[in-house]
C-alpha positions in Angstrom: 128.6 107.6 34.3 125.8 109.7 36.9 125.5 108.3 40.0 121.5 108.0 39.2 122.1 106.4 35.9 124.4 103.9 38.1 121.9 103.2 40.7 118.9 102.6 38.2 121.6 100.0 36.1 121.7 98.3 40.1 117.7 98.1 40.1 117.5 96.7 36.8 120.0 94.2 37.6 118.7 93.3 41.0 115.0 93.3 40.2 115.0 91.8 37.0 117.3 89.2 37.0 118.2 89.0 41.0 121.1 87.0 39.8 120.0 84.0 39.5 122.4 81.0 39.9 123.4 78.4 37.3 122.0 75.8 39.1 121.4 72.2 37.1 120.6 70.4 40.3 118.1 71.3 42.1 118.7 71.5 46.4 115.7 70.6 47.4 116.6 67.1 46.2 119.5 66.5 48.7 118.1 66.4 52.0 116.4 63.2 49.9 119.3 62.0 48.0 121.4 62.6 51.6 118.5 60.6 53.5 118.6 57.7 51.3 122.5 57.3 50.7 122.1 57.1 54.7 119.9 54.5 55.1 121.4 52.5 51.9 124.4 52.9 54.2 122.9 51.1 57.6 120.9 48.6 55.6 124.1 47.3 54.3 125.6 47.6 57.0 123.9 45.6 58.9 123.8 42.7 56.0 127.7 43.0 55.6 128.4 42.7 59.4 126.0 39.8 59.5 127.3 37.7 56.9 130.9 38.9 58.3 130.2 37.6 61.5 128.5 34.4 60.4 131.3 33.5 57.5 133.7 34.0 60.7 132.9 31.4 63.6 132.0 29.1 60.4 128.7 29.0 60.1 126.8 28.8 56.6 125.7 32.3 54.9 122.8 33.3 57.0 119.5 34.0 55.8 119.1 37.6 54.4 116.1 38.6 55.3 116.2 39.1 58.6 119.4 40.9 58.6 117.4 43.3 56.1 114.3 43.8 58.4 116.8 44.9 61.1 118.6 47.4 58.9 115.1 49.5 57.1 113.9 49.5 61.1 117.5 51.3 62.3 117.7 53.1 59.0 114.2 54.4 59.4 114.5 55.3 63.2 118.1 57.0 62.1 116.9 59.3 59.5 113.6 60.1 61.1 115.7 61.8 64.3 118.6 63.5 61.6 116.1 65.4 59.4 114.6 66.5 62.4 117.6 68.2 63.4 117.8 69.6 59.6 120.8 67.2 59.0 120.0 67.0 55.9 118.9 70.3 55.1 121.2 72.2 52.0 123.4 74.3 53.2 124.4 72.3 56.3 125.1 69.4 54.4 127.6 71.1 52.4 129.4 72.4 54.7 133.3 70.8 55.1 133.3 69.9 58.8 131.8 66.5 59.7 129.0 66.3 62.3 131.0 63.2 63.8 129.5 63.7 67.4 126.2 64.7 66.0 125.9 61.4 64.3 127.7 58.8 67.0 125.2 60.2 69.2 122.4 59.7 67.0 123.7 56.1 65.8 124.5 54.6 69.4 121.2 55.6 70.6 119.9 54.5 67.8 121.2 50.8 68.9 120.1 51.6 71.9 116.5 51.9 70.7 116.9 48.5 68.5 118.3 46.5 71.2 115.1 47.6 73.3 113.0 46.5 70.6 114.9 43.4 69.7 114.3 41.8 73.6 110.2 43.4 73.0 110.2 41.2 69.9 112.2 38.1 71.0 113.8 38.0 67.6 117.6 37.2 68.9 116.3 33.1 67.4 116.4 34.8 64.0 119.1 37.1 64.0 122.3 36.7 66.7 124.1 38.8 69.2 127.2 38.7 67.5 125.9 40.1 64.4 124.4 43.2 66.2 127.6 43.9 67.5 129.3 43.6 64.2 126.8 45.7 63.0 126.6 48.3 66.0 129.9 49.5 65.4 130.7 49.3 61.5 127.7 51.4 61.2 128.4 54.7 62.5 132.0 53.8 61.1 130.4 53.7 57.4 127.8 56.6 58.1 131.3 59.0 59.1 132.4 57.8 55.9 129.9 58.6 53.6 128.8 62.0 55.3 132.9 63.0 54.1 132.3 61.6 50.3 129.0 63.1 50.1 130.9 66.5 51.2 133.5 66.5 49.1 131.0 65.6 46.3 129.0 68.4 47.3 131.9 71.1 47.3 132.9 69.7 43.9 129.3 70.4 42.3 129.2 73.5 43.8 132.3 75.1 42.8 131.6 73.7 39.3 128.9 75.5 39.2 126.5 72.1 39.4 124.6 73.3 42.7 123.5 76.3 43.4 121.0 77.9 45.6 117.6 78.7 44.3 116.1 78.8 47.7 118.0 82.0 49.5 118.0 85.5 49.1 120.5 87.6 50.8 119.2 91.7 51.1 121.5 94.1 51.8 124.4 97.3 51.8 125.6 97.4 48.7 129.6 97.6 50.5 128.3 94.2 53.1 127.3 92.4 50.3 131.2 93.3 48.0 132.8 92.0 51.2 131.3 88.6 51.4 133.8 86.3 49.1 133.0 83.0 47.5 134.6 81.8 50.8 132.1 83.3 52.7 129.4 82.7 51.3 130.3 78.5 51.6 130.9 78.8 55.2 127.4 80.7 55.7 125.1 79.1 52.8 127.1 76.1 51.6 127.0 77.5 48.2 129.3 80.0 46.1 126.8 81.9 44.5 123.0 83.2 46.1 120.5 85.1 45.2 121.8 89.0 46.0 119.4 92.0 46.1 121.3 95.2 46.8 119.6 97.9 48.5 120.3 101.9 47.4 122.8 104.1 49.0 120.4 107.0 48.7 121.4 109.8 51.6 117.5 111.4 51.2 115.4 109.7 54.1 112.5 109.8 51.6 114.1 108.3 48.4 115.8 106.1 50.6 112.6 104.7 51.7 111.1 104.4 48.7 113.9 102.6 47.4 113.6 100.0 49.6 110.4 99.1 49.1 110.3 98.7 45.8 113.4 96.5 46.4 111.1 94.3 48.9 108.6 94.1 46.8 110.8 92.4 43.9 112.5 90.3 47.0 108.4 89.2 47.9 107.7 88.3 44.3 110.8 86.3 43.6 110.6 84.6 46.7 107.1 83.1 45.8 108.3 82.4 42.0 111.1 80.6 43.4 109.8 79.0 46.5 112.5 80.4 48.4 113.5 79.3 51.7 115.7 81.7 53.8 116.5 85.4 53.8 120.0 86.5 55.0 120.5 90.6 55.7 124.0 92.0 55.1 123.9 94.9 57.1 125.7 97.5 59.2 124.2 96.6 62.7 124.2 99.9 63.4 121.6 100.6 61.3 118.4 99.5 63.5 116.3 101.5 61.3 116.5 99.6 58.3 117.1 96.7 59.6 113.9 96.9 61.9 112.1 98.1 58.2 113.2 95.2 56.5 112.2 92.7 59.1 108.6 94.3 59.5 108.7 94.1 55.5 109.5 90.3 55.3 107.2 89.5 57.6 104.7 87.7 55.9 106.7 85.5 53.7 107.2 81.8 54.7 111.2 82.4 55.2 113.5 82.1 57.8 115.2 85.1 58.0 118.8 86.1 59.8 120.6 89.1 60.0 124.3 88.4 59.0 127.7 89.5 60.7 128.5 92.1 59.5 132.1 93.6 58.3 133.0 94.6 61.8 132.0 92.0 63.9 133.6 89.4 61.2 137.0 91.4 62.1 136.3 91.0 65.7 135.5 87.4 65.2 138.3 85.8 63.2 135.7 85.1 60.0 138.5 83.8 57.8 138.5 80.0 59.9 135.0 80.2 59.9 134.3 77.8 57.2 134.8 74.5 59.0 132.7 76.2 62.3 129.1 77.4 62.9 128.9 81.3 61.7 127.2 83.5 64.3 123.8 84.9 62.5 121.2 86.5 64.7 117.5 84.6 63.7 115.5 87.5 63.4 112.5 85.2 61.9 111.6 81.7 62.1 111.8 79.3 59.3 107.7 77.2 59.9 109.1 73.9 58.7 112.1 72.4 56.9 112.7 71.0 54.1 112.7 67.0 55.8 110.1 68.1 57.5 107.8 69.3 55.1 108.6 66.1 53.0 107.6 64.0 56.4 104.1 66.0 56.5 103.9 65.4 52.5 104.6 61.4 53.0 101.4 61.5 55.7 98.9 63.6 53.4 99.0 61.1 50.4 99.1 58.1 52.5 96.6 59.3 54.6 94.5 61.1 52.4 94.3 58.3 49.7 92.9 55.8 52.3 90.5 58.4 54.0 89.3 58.9 50.0 88.7 55.8 49.8 87.3 54.7 52.9 84.5 57.5 52.1 83.8 57.4 49.0 80.7 55.4 49.7 79.8 58.2 52.1 81.0 60.9 49.9 78.4 59.0 46.9 75.3 58.8 49.1 75.9 62.4 50.1 76.5 63.3 46.3 73.0 62.1 46.0 71.4 63.7 48.2 72.3 66.8 47.8 71.0 66.4 43.4 67.5 64.7 45.2 67.3 67.9 47.6 67.1 70.7 45.3 68.9 72.5 42.4 72.4 73.5 42.7 75.5 71.8 42.0 77.0 68.9 44.2 80.6 70.4 44.8 80.8 73.9 46.5 83.8 76.1 44.8 85.8 78.9 46.4 88.5 80.2 46.1 90.9 80.5 49.6 94.6 81.4 49.9 97.0 78.5 50.6 100.7 78.3 51.5 102.7 81.2 51.1 99.3 83.2 50.0 98.6 81.8 47.0 95.4 81.0 45.9 93.6 78.1 45.4 90.1 76.6 44.6 88.9 74.8 47.6 85.6 71.9 47.2 83.5 71.3 49.7 79.9 70.0 49.6 77.1 72.1 48.9 75.1 73.4 52.1 73.9 76.3 51.0 71.0 77.9 49.2 74.2 80.6 47.6 76.9 79.7 46.3 79.8 83.1 47.4 82.6 83.5 46.2 83.9 87.5 45.8 84.7 90.2 47.9 81.7 90.0 49.8 81.2 86.6 51.5 78.4 86.4 54.8 79.4 83.6 57.1 77.6 81.1 58.3 75.6 81.5 61.8 73.9 78.9 63.9 70.0 78.5 62.1 71.0 80.2 59.1 68.6 80.1 56.6 70.7 79.8 53.2 71.4 76.2 54.7 69.7 73.4 53.7 68.1 70.8 55.3 70.8 68.4 54.0 73.0 70.8 54.4 72.3 70.9 57.8 73.5 67.4 58.8 75.8 67.6 56.3 77.4 70.6 58.5 77.1 69.3 61.7 79.0 65.9 60.9 81.6 67.6 59.2 80.5 65.6 56.0 80.3 68.5 53.9 84.4 68.8 54.3 85.2 65.5 52.7 85.9 66.4 48.8 88.9 68.6 50.5 90.7 65.5 50.7 91.2 66.2 46.9 92.5 69.3 48.0 95.3 67.1 49.9 95.8 65.3 47.2 96.6 67.4 44.3 99.0 69.3 47.2 96.9 72.7 47.8 96.5 71.8 51.8 97.4 69.3 54.2 95.1 67.3 56.6 96.2 69.1 59.8 97.0 73.1 59.1 95.3 76.4 60.2 91.8 76.4 58.4 91.9 78.3 55.0 88.9 81.2 54.9 87.3 83.1 52.0 89.3 85.6 50.5 87.2 88.2 51.9 87.6 87.6 55.2 91.4 86.9 54.7 91.7 90.5 53.7 89.8 91.9 56.1 91.8 90.1 59.3 94.8 90.6 57.5 94.3 94.4 58.0 92.9 94.2 61.7 95.7 91.4 63.2 99.2 91.9 62.3 100.0 88.2 63.0 97.0 86.7 60.7 99.3 86.8 57.7 101.8 84.1 59.8 99.1 81.0 59.1 100.3 81.1 55.3 103.4 80.0 56.4 102.0 76.3 55.9 99.7 74.7 53.8 96.2 75.2 55.3 94.7 72.0 56.8 91.1 69.9 56.5 91.4 70.2 60.2 93.9 71.9 62.8 94.9 72.6 66.2 92.9 75.6 66.7 89.5 73.5 65.3 90.3 70.3 68.2 90.3 72.9 70.5 86.5 74.3 70.1 87.9 77.6 67.7 85.8 76.5 64.7 82.8 77.8 62.9 82.0 81.8 62.8 84.4 84.6 64.2 81.5 87.1 64.8 84.1 89.5 66.6 87.8 90.4 66.6 88.5 88.3 69.8 87.1 84.8 68.5 89.8 85.4 65.3 92.5 86.3 67.5 92.2 83.3 69.7 92.1 81.3 66.6 95.1 82.7 64.8 96.6 82.6 68.4 96.1 78.2 68.6 97.3 78.4 64.7 100.4 80.0 65.9 101.2 78.0 68.1 100.9 74.8 66.0 102.7 76.0 63.2 105.8 76.8 65.7 105.7 73.6 67.6 104.7 70.8 64.7 106.1 67.6 64.8 104.8 64.2 62.9 103.3 63.3 67.0 100.7 66.8 67.2 99.9 65.7 63.6 98.5 62.6 64.9 97.3 64.0 67.9 95.1 66.5 66.6 93.3 63.4 63.5 92.6 61.5 66.9 91.3 65.0 69.0 89.1 65.7 65.5 87.7 62.6 65.8 85.9 63.5 69.6 85.6 66.9 68.3 83.2 66.1 65.2 81.2 63.8 67.6 81.0 66.8 70.0 79.7 68.8 67.7 80.7 72.2 69.2 80.2 75.4 67.2 79.2 73.1 64.4 76.4 74.8 62.3 
């Protein structure tokens, strides 16, 4: 077989099938199962500790309800704190090492918080201090035991091929990828098989560049199709030109990207013993949100979004009637926008203009715009026209909080003049956002205006927290009252 045909075979293999794993159980469900396991462990430990203490001192069977309440509160605090550090994320949860110090520190500080709440709420009458002490020391032992058992179960499932990694991709040199053994993959990713894309070994710079572009394009399509969350680069560290090129190509994808230690570095760091410790890898692109954080944010969207929709339903009905009486045209305005990972969706708004632009040319609204209808001017000033986007939130196209989506024509223009603009698609777009509650709303007549908005949006993405979302909701309320840049 010739060298040329061998290269073509490799391209077909990695661009077509991409070594897709034979996973029968989705890895995205693992964090939720592990969180549930810890929550149940804490709840049962609380009940068991209370019952054991009361019976040991000769008291009758205690009421279970107070112990359930304490256990649920403890499990909520503990799992929320641990999920924020990525404790339940795959593949860290599948690595053999049990995180003893992390578990003990989180639990004992959680116990101190519980004691503080108990003092404030004066629950000592219904829940004895002795039962709390037993629970306080029984729970960490149980949590450590459950963590060890889940790691054993995950390891067995991985070795049998029952669990694979559909959310991770390796891009690399053929020699570097070939030197990654199954043990190395388990230590690095918590999986024995991942999706591999091998770069060509062309010597000619132009042919190599052309081949790399095709491979990276295939990677981008695969990442979007399978909702991958991480890209690993397995390249020689002295090949800085190729590393920088690939880094520049993948920066638009909403994934974490890390540069793995190459063969030479692994030989210097006794890599064979690394299966039970964290492996050195250089983070070249930060992930927007972890799986657990996405779950927390989605729960908030569903709960708050549903309540808001019910609350504003009468106002929305009156608005629809007013628009219908105001003149001809549909009540709801629909327009294509880009959402998470650049995927298009249809946004809903109350119609406030006489035009319904949704093509390659969309003119932004300006102050005293003649296209705005009389009722539309009122709706826009009070931001009532945005209320139908609650349906987008419940559908999953949008979030309550996030960068505001722009018309496709504006997205394409802004992406051409601002290199960081596409990073806004690393999270779901929002009804409101950090930029809007800081006054960066309305038209963007200059590059400086959109650059400032992008700067605020990227700060939000890099500093996301549940508390930040709550702050933005509160600030948005006062921003609507101020009517700054609302026209």
